N, CA, C and O atoms as CSV, one atom per row, in Angstrom:
chain,resi,resn,atom,element,x,y,z
A,1,MET,N,N,112.840,131.617,101.905
A,1,MET,CA,C,113.219,130.261,102.224
A,1,MET,C,C,113.717,129.536,100.981
A,1,MET,O,O,113.290,129.815,99.860
A,2,LYS,N,N,114.600,128.628,101.202
A,2,LYS,CA,C,115.136,127.838,100.103
A,2,LYS,C,C,114.114,126.768,99.705
A,2,LYS,O,O,113.300,126.355,100.531
A,3,PRO,N,N,114.150,126.321,98.462
A,3,PRO,CA,C,113.223,125.278,98.012
A,3,PRO,C,C,113.320,123.990,98.833
A,3,PRO,O,O,112.315,123.315,99.056
A,4,VAL,N,N,114.520,123.656,99.275
A,4,VAL,CA,C,114.699,122.450,100.085
A,4,VAL,C,C,113.989,122.599,101.435
A,4,VAL,O,O,113.365,121.658,101.926
A,5,GLU,N,N,114.091,123.785,102.020
A,5,GLU,CA,C,113.398,124.027,103.289
A,5,GLU,C,C,111.891,123.975,103.108
A,5,GLU,O,O,111.184,123.431,103.956
A,6,ASN,N,N,111.393,124.532,102.018
A,6,ASN,CA,C,109.961,124.478,101.739
A,6,ASN,C,C,109.482,123.034,101.625
A,6,ASN,O,O,108.447,122.669,102.181
A,7,ALA,N,N,110.227,122.237,100.917
A,7,ALA,CA,C,109.864,120.829,100.745
A,7,ALA,C,C,109.875,120.102,102.092
A,7,ALA,O,O,108.991,119.294,102.377
A,8,PHE,N,N,110.879,120.395,102.909
A,8,PHE,CA,C,110.968,119.773,104.225
A,8,PHE,C,C,109.760,120.124,105.089
A,8,PHE,O,O,109.161,119.244,105.707
A,9,TYR,N,N,109.404,121.400,105.134
A,9,TYR,CA,C,108.263,121.820,105.945
A,9,TYR,C,C,106.945,121.249,105.417
A,9,TYR,O,O,106.043,120.932,106.192
A,10,MET,N,N,106.845,121.124,104.111
A,10,MET,CA,C,105.647,120.541,103.521
A,10,MET,C,C,105.523,119.065,103.921
A,10,MET,O,O,104.443,118.611,104.298
A,11,LEU,N,N,106.618,118.330,103.838
A,11,LEU,CA,C,106.604,116.917,104.239
A,11,LEU,C,C,106.320,116.765,105.732
A,11,LEU,O,O,105.602,115.854,106.145
A,12,LEU,N,N,106.876,117.644,106.520
A,12,LEU,CA,C,106.644,117.622,107.960
A,12,LEU,C,C,105.158,117.858,108.266
A,12,LEU,O,O,104.589,117.183,109.124
A,13,THR,N,N,104.547,118.787,107.585
A,13,THR,CA,C,103.128,119.084,107.780
A,13,THR,C,C,102.260,117.900,107.363
A,13,THR,O,O,101.330,117.525,108.077
A,14,ILE,N,N,102.561,117.321,106.222
A,14,ILE,CA,C,101.799,116.165,105.743
A,14,ILE,C,C,101.907,115.008,106.726
A,14,ILE,O,O,100.910,114.349,107.019
A,15,THR,N,N,103.101,114.757,107.235
A,15,THR,CA,C,103.305,113.691,108.207
A,15,THR,C,C,102.508,113.944,109.479
A,15,THR,O,O,101.887,113.026,110.015
A,16,ALA,N,N,102.522,115.162,109.958
A,16,ALA,CA,C,101.777,115.505,111.173
A,16,ALA,C,C,100.281,115.290,110.980
A,16,ALA,O,O,99.601,114.803,111.884
A,17,ILE,N,N,99.773,115.644,109.825
A,17,ILE,CA,C,98.349,115.456,109.541
A,17,ILE,C,C,98.009,113.971,109.500
A,17,ILE,O,O,96.990,113.557,110.054
A,18,GLN,N,N,98.843,113.168,108.854
A,18,GLN,CA,C,98.584,111.735,108.762
A,18,GLN,C,C,98.626,111.073,110.133
A,18,GLN,O,O,97.779,110.232,110.436
A,19,VAL,N,N,99.580,111.431,110.950
A,19,VAL,CA,C,99.679,110.865,112.296
A,19,VAL,C,C,98.472,111.284,113.123
A,19,VAL,O,O,97.940,110.485,113.893
A,20,GLY,N,N,98.045,112.504,112.974
A,20,GLY,CA,C,96.896,113.004,113.727
A,20,GLY,C,C,95.608,112.295,113.388
A,20,GLY,O,O,94.725,112.189,114.239
A,21,THR,N,N,95.473,111.805,112.168
A,21,THR,CA,C,94.246,111.110,111.784
A,21,THR,C,C,94.206,109.672,112.251
A,21,THR,O,O,93.167,109.020,112.148
A,22,MET,N,N,95.305,109.166,112.758
A,22,MET,CA,C,95.346,107.774,113.199
A,22,MET,C,C,95.501,107.707,114.717
A,22,MET,O,O,96.508,107.214,115.225
A,23,MET,N,N,94.519,108.196,115.418
A,23,MET,CA,C,94.555,108.219,116.868
A,23,MET,C,C,93.737,107.046,117.409
A,23,MET,O,O,92.546,107.207,117.672
A,24,PRO,N,N,94.342,105.882,117.581
A,24,PRO,CA,C,93.589,104.698,117.943
A,24,PRO,C,C,92.866,104.766,119.279
A,24,PRO,O,O,91.784,104.191,119.399
A,25,ALA,N,N,93.396,105.426,120.268
A,25,ALA,CA,C,92.724,105.452,121.569
A,25,ALA,C,C,91.350,106.093,121.469
A,25,ALA,O,O,90.374,105.570,122.007
A,26,TYR,N,N,91.274,107.224,120.782
A,26,TYR,CA,C,89.982,107.877,120.617
A,26,TYR,C,C,89.088,107.068,119.690
A,26,TYR,O,O,87.875,106.996,119.889
A,27,ALA,N,N,89.683,106.470,118.695
A,27,ALA,CA,C,88.918,105.658,117.753
A,27,ALA,C,C,88.334,104.437,118.447
A,27,ALA,O,O,87.213,104.032,118.139
A,28,ASP,N,N,89.078,103.841,119.386
A,28,ASP,CA,C,88.579,102.679,120.130
A,28,ASP,C,C,87.292,103.038,120.856
A,28,ASP,O,O,86.298,102.317,120.781
A,29,GLU,N,N,87.326,104.158,121.557
A,29,GLU,CA,C,86.152,104.590,122.322
A,29,GLU,C,C,84.985,104.883,121.386
A,29,GLU,O,O,83.844,104.527,121.678
A,30,SER,N,N,85.271,105.524,120.278
A,30,SER,CA,C,84.237,105.868,119.314
A,30,SER,C,C,83.623,104.612,118.703
A,30,SER,O,O,82.402,104.516,118.578
A,31,LEU,N,N,84.449,103.664,118.329
A,31,LEU,CA,C,83.965,102.416,117.745
A,31,LEU,C,C,83.146,101.640,118.751
A,31,LEU,O,O,82.065,101.146,118.431
A,32,LEU,N,N,83.651,101.532,119.959
A,32,LEU,CA,C,82.930,100.808,121.011
A,32,LEU,C,C,81.572,101.458,121.271
A,32,LEU,O,O,80.563,100.763,121.391
A,33,ALA,N,N,81.548,102.761,121.358
A,33,ALA,CA,C,80.291,103.468,121.622
A,33,ALA,C,C,79.302,103.306,120.476
A,33,ALA,O,O,78.100,103.174,120.709
A,34,SER,N,N,79.792,103.315,119.252
A,34,SER,CA,C,78.885,103.250,118.108
A,34,SER,C,C,78.352,101.846,117.839
A,34,SER,O,O,77.259,101.704,117.291
A,35,LEU,N,N,79.097,100.806,118.210
A,35,LEU,CA,C,78.664,99.443,117.902
A,35,LEU,C,C,78.103,98.679,119.097
A,35,LEU,O,O,77.453,97.650,118.914
A,36,ASP,N,N,78.336,99.152,120.292
A,36,ASP,CA,C,77.881,98.452,121.492
A,36,ASP,C,C,76.394,98.738,121.740
A,36,ASP,O,O,76.045,99.572,122.576
A,37,ASP,N,N,75.531,98.039,121.008
A,37,ASP,CA,C,74.084,98.281,121.081
A,37,ASP,C,C,73.489,97.994,122.448
A,37,ASP,O,O,72.602,98.720,122.897
A,38,ASP,N,N,73.959,96.948,123.121
A,38,ASP,CA,C,73.373,96.599,124.420
A,38,ASP,C,C,74.064,97.287,125.595
A,38,ASP,O,O,73.736,97.036,126.754
A,39,MET,N,N,75.026,98.158,125.281
A,39,MET,CA,C,75.720,98.986,126.281
A,39,MET,C,C,76.364,98.173,127.407
A,39,MET,O,O,76.344,98.589,128.565
A,40,ASP,N,N,76.935,97.012,127.065
A,40,ASP,CA,C,77.588,96.201,128.084
A,40,ASP,C,C,79.100,96.430,128.148
A,40,ASP,O,O,79.793,95.811,128.956
A,41,GLY,N,N,79.608,97.326,127.288
A,41,GLY,CA,C,81.033,97.632,127.300
A,41,GLY,C,C,81.860,96.736,126.398
A,41,GLY,O,O,83.089,96.802,126.419
A,42,TYR,N,N,81.203,95.898,125.607
A,42,TYR,CA,C,81.876,94.978,124.691
A,42,TYR,C,C,81.193,95.025,123.335
A,42,TYR,O,O,80.017,95.377,123.230
A,43,ILE,N,N,81.943,94.665,122.296
A,43,ILE,CA,C,81.353,94.483,120.974
A,43,ILE,C,C,81.271,92.988,120.739
A,43,ILE,O,O,82.291,92.306,120.645
A,44,SER,N,N,80.054,92.486,120.646
A,44,SER,CA,C,79.861,91.062,120.375
A,44,SER,C,C,79.976,90.827,118.872
A,44,SER,O,O,79.978,91.773,118.084
A,45,LEU,N,N,80.070,89.575,118.490
A,45,LEU,CA,C,80.116,89.231,117.082
A,45,LEU,C,C,78.848,89.712,116.382
A,45,LEU,O,O,78.901,90.189,115.248
A,46,LYS,N,N,77.721,89.586,117.054
A,46,LYS,CA,C,76.442,90.044,116.497
A,46,LYS,C,C,76.458,91.561,116.251
A,46,LYS,O,O,75.930,92.033,115.244
A,47,GLU,N,N,77.055,92.306,117.157
A,47,GLU,CA,C,77.149,93.760,117.004
A,47,GLU,C,C,78.168,94.142,115.927
A,47,GLU,O,O,77.993,95.141,115.229
A,48,ALA,N,N,79.225,93.346,115.795
A,48,ALA,CA,C,80.280,93.633,114.817
A,48,ALA,C,C,79.800,93.474,113.384
A,48,ALA,O,O,80.430,93.991,112.461
A,49,VAL,N,N,78.703,92.772,113.186
A,49,VAL,CA,C,78.154,92.584,111.843
A,49,VAL,C,C,77.845,93.931,111.188
A,49,VAL,O,O,77.848,94.037,109.961
A,50,ALA,N,N,77.581,94.946,111.985
A,50,ALA,CA,C,77.271,96.280,111.465
A,50,ALA,C,C,78.469,96.938,110.775
A,50,ALA,O,O,78.296,97.902,110.028
A,51,ASP,N,N,79.669,96.436,111.014
A,51,ASP,CA,C,80.874,97.011,110.417
A,51,ASP,C,C,81.678,95.889,109.757
A,51,ASP,O,O,82.383,95.144,110.438
A,52,THR,N,N,81.573,95.769,108.447
A,52,THR,CA,C,82.199,94.637,107.752
A,52,THR,C,C,83.716,94.612,107.898
A,52,THR,O,O,84.318,93.539,107.944
A,53,ARG,N,N,84.334,95.782,107.970
A,53,ARG,CA,C,85.800,95.803,108.126
A,53,ARG,C,C,86.219,95.207,109.462
A,53,ARG,O,O,87.170,94.430,109.537
A,54,LEU,N,N,85.502,95.578,110.508
A,54,LEU,CA,C,85.799,95.030,111.831
A,54,LEU,C,C,85.465,93.550,111.874
A,54,LEU,O,O,86.206,92.760,112.461
A,55,LEU,N,N,84.365,93.173,111.263
A,55,LEU,CA,C,83.935,91.776,111.257
A,55,LEU,C,C,84.992,90.866,110.640
A,55,LEU,O,O,85.210,89.752,111.118
A,56,ARG,N,N,85.646,91.336,109.582
A,56,ARG,CA,C,86.680,90.529,108.914
A,56,ARG,C,C,87.855,90.195,109.826
A,56,ARG,O,O,88.465,89.135,109.685
A,57,ILE,N,N,88.174,91.081,110.750
A,57,ILE,CA,C,89.341,90.841,111.606
A,57,ILE,C,C,88.942,90.571,113.059
A,57,ILE,O,O,89.794,90.566,113.948
A,58,PHE,N,N,87.671,90.351,113.293
A,58,PHE,CA,C,87.151,90.158,114.650
A,58,PHE,C,C,87.938,89.093,115.414
A,58,PHE,O,O,88.366,89.331,116.543
A,59,SER,N,N,88.131,87.931,114.810
A,59,SER,CA,C,88.797,86.830,115.521
A,59,SER,C,C,90.257,87.137,115.834
A,59,SER,O,O,90.800,86.615,116.808
A,60,ARG,N,N,90.897,87.973,115.025
A,60,ARG,CA,C,92.292,88.345,115.318
A,60,ARG,C,C,92.375,89.301,116.498
A,60,ARG,O,O,93.350,89.281,117.250
A,61,ILE,N,N,91.357,90.137,116.662
A,61,ILE,CA,C,91.350,91.081,117.772
A,61,ILE,C,C,90.915,90.397,119.067
A,61,ILE,O,O,91.403,90.741,120.144
A,62,ASP,N,N,90.007,89.439,118.969
A,62,ASP,CA,C,89.463,88.729,120.133
A,62,ASP,C,C,90.489,87.721,120.657
A,62,ASP,O,O,90.388,86.521,120.405
A,63,LYS,N,N,91.465,88.232,121.383
A,63,LYS,CA,C,92.593,87.414,121.838
A,63,LYS,C,C,92.196,86.309,122.815
A,63,LYS,O,O,92.807,85.241,122.803
A,64,ASN,N,N,91.191,86.535,123.657
A,64,ASN,CA,C,90.811,85.501,124.619
A,64,ASN,C,C,89.737,84.561,124.080
A,64,ASN,O,O,89.347,83.612,124.761
A,65,GLY,N,N,89.258,84.816,122.863
A,65,GLY,CA,C,88.332,83.913,122.202
A,65,GLY,C,C,86.948,83.819,122.821
A,65,GLY,O,O,86.264,82.808,122.664
A,66,ASP,N,N,86.530,84.870,123.527
A,66,ASP,CA,C,85.219,84.817,124.191
A,66,ASP,C,C,84.078,85.327,123.315
A,66,ASP,O,O,82.928,85.365,123.754
A,67,GLY,N,N,84.390,85.719,122.082
A,67,GLY,CA,C,83.354,86.211,121.181
A,67,GLY,C,C,82.939,87.644,121.452
A,67,GLY,O,O,81.920,88.108,120.942
A,68,MET,N,N,83.726,88.344,122.253
A,68,MET,CA,C,83.447,89.737,122.613
A,68,MET,C,C,84.746,90.531,122.502
A,68,MET,O,O,85.816,90.042,122.863
A,69,LEU,N,N,84.640,91.760,122.001
A,69,LEU,CA,C,85.801,92.645,121.945
A,69,LEU,C,C,85.699,93.667,123.058
A,69,LEU,O,O,84.748,94.447,123.118
A,70,SER,N,N,86.678,93.656,123.929
A,70,SER,CA,C,86.718,94.637,125.020
A,70,SER,C,C,87.489,95.865,124.568
A,70,SER,O,O,88.167,95.838,123.540
A,71,ALA,N,N,87.387,96.926,125.325
A,71,ALA,CA,C,88.150,98.142,125.036
A,71,ALA,C,C,89.644,97.835,125.054
A,71,ALA,O,O,90.401,98.364,124.240
A,72,GLU,N,N,90.059,96.989,125.973
A,72,GLU,CA,C,91.476,96.624,126.075
A,72,GLU,C,C,91.944,95.873,124.827
A,72,GLU,O,O,93.030,96.141,124.314
A,73,GLU,N,N,91.128,94.934,124.336
A,73,GLU,CA,C,91.494,94.195,123.129
A,73,GLU,C,C,91.557,95.124,121.923
A,73,GLU,O,O,92.425,94.976,121.062
A,74,LEU,N,N,90.644,96.072,121.865
A,74,LEU,CA,C,90.660,97.037,120.765
A,74,LEU,C,C,91.908,97.905,120.823
A,74,LEU,O,O,92.526,98.173,119.793
A,75,GLU,N,N,92.286,98.348,122.022
A,75,GLU,CA,C,93.477,99.183,122.183
A,75,GLU,C,C,94.746,98.445,121.782
A,75,GLU,O,O,95.636,99.027,121.161
A,76,LYS,N,N,94.833,97.163,122.136
A,76,LYS,CA,C,96.041,96.381,121.861
A,76,LYS,C,C,96.129,95.903,120.423
A,76,LYS,O,O,97.198,95.483,119.980
A,77,SER,N,N,95.034,95.957,119.690
A,77,SER,CA,C,95.040,95.452,118.319
A,77,SER,C,C,95.693,96.452,117.375
A,77,SER,O,O,95.838,97.634,117.686
A,78,ASP,N,N,96.078,95.947,116.228
A,78,ASP,CA,C,96.719,96.787,115.221
A,78,ASP,C,C,95.738,96.970,114.068
A,78,ASP,O,O,95.872,96.331,113.025
A,79,TYR,N,N,94.776,97.822,114.254
A,79,TYR,CA,C,93.736,97.991,113.249
A,79,TYR,C,C,93.386,99.457,113.043
A,79,TYR,O,O,92.296,99.760,112.559
A,80,SER,N,N,94.270,100.364,113.393
A,80,SER,CA,C,93.955,101.794,113.354
A,80,SER,C,C,93.542,102.274,111.965
A,80,SER,O,O,92.717,103.181,111.851
A,81,GLU,N,N,94.098,101.683,110.909
A,81,GLU,CA,C,93.717,102.113,109.565
A,81,GLU,C,C,92.260,101.769,109.273
A,81,GLU,O,O,91.593,102.500,108.542
A,82,ILE,N,N,91.766,100.690,109.820
A,82,ILE,CA,C,90.357,100.309,109.622
A,82,ILE,C,C,89.459,101.270,110.357
A,82,ILE,O,O,88.438,101.697,109.817
A,83,ILE,N,N,89.811,101.618,111.570
A,83,ILE,CA,C,89.011,102.544,112.360
A,83,ILE,C,C,88.948,103.887,111.651
A,83,ILE,O,O,87.880,104.492,111.562
A,84,THR,N,N,90.068,104.351,111.153
A,84,THR,CA,C,90.112,105.641,110.491
A,84,THR,C,C,89.207,105.668,109.273
A,84,THR,O,O,88.577,106.687,108.989
A,85,MET,N,N,89.135,104.550,108.548
A,85,MET,CA,C,88.260,104.481,107.390
A,85,MET,C,C,86.785,104.518,107.791
A,85,MET,O,O,85.943,104.970,107.015
A,86,ASN,N,N,86.475,104.055,108.977
A,86,ASN,CA,C,85.083,103.982,109.428
A,86,ASN,C,C,84.523,105.331,109.829
A,86,ASN,O,O,83.303,105.489,109.887
A,87,GLN,N,N,85.354,106.292,110.102
A,87,GLN,CA,C,84.859,107.574,110.608
A,87,GLN,C,C,84.527,108.514,109.491
A,87,GLN,O,O,84.096,109.640,109.739
């Protein structure tokens, strides 16, 4: 193989690995399961205290302002890099 082809395949592999580590749908379920202490299907502000990264952006994710993060709000939010750091 030519050096240019090797470099291309290496970059392609690195990109695939990075994309694979940022799977928000699975991360949403994992985060919800790990922080939802009362098992009501939501992360309350009190429960979010256990994760400082999530706590910092809680109000931005809580679109309806009810003080609870639903699975839907987590899915629609743009926080995949935070979730990835938590795992």
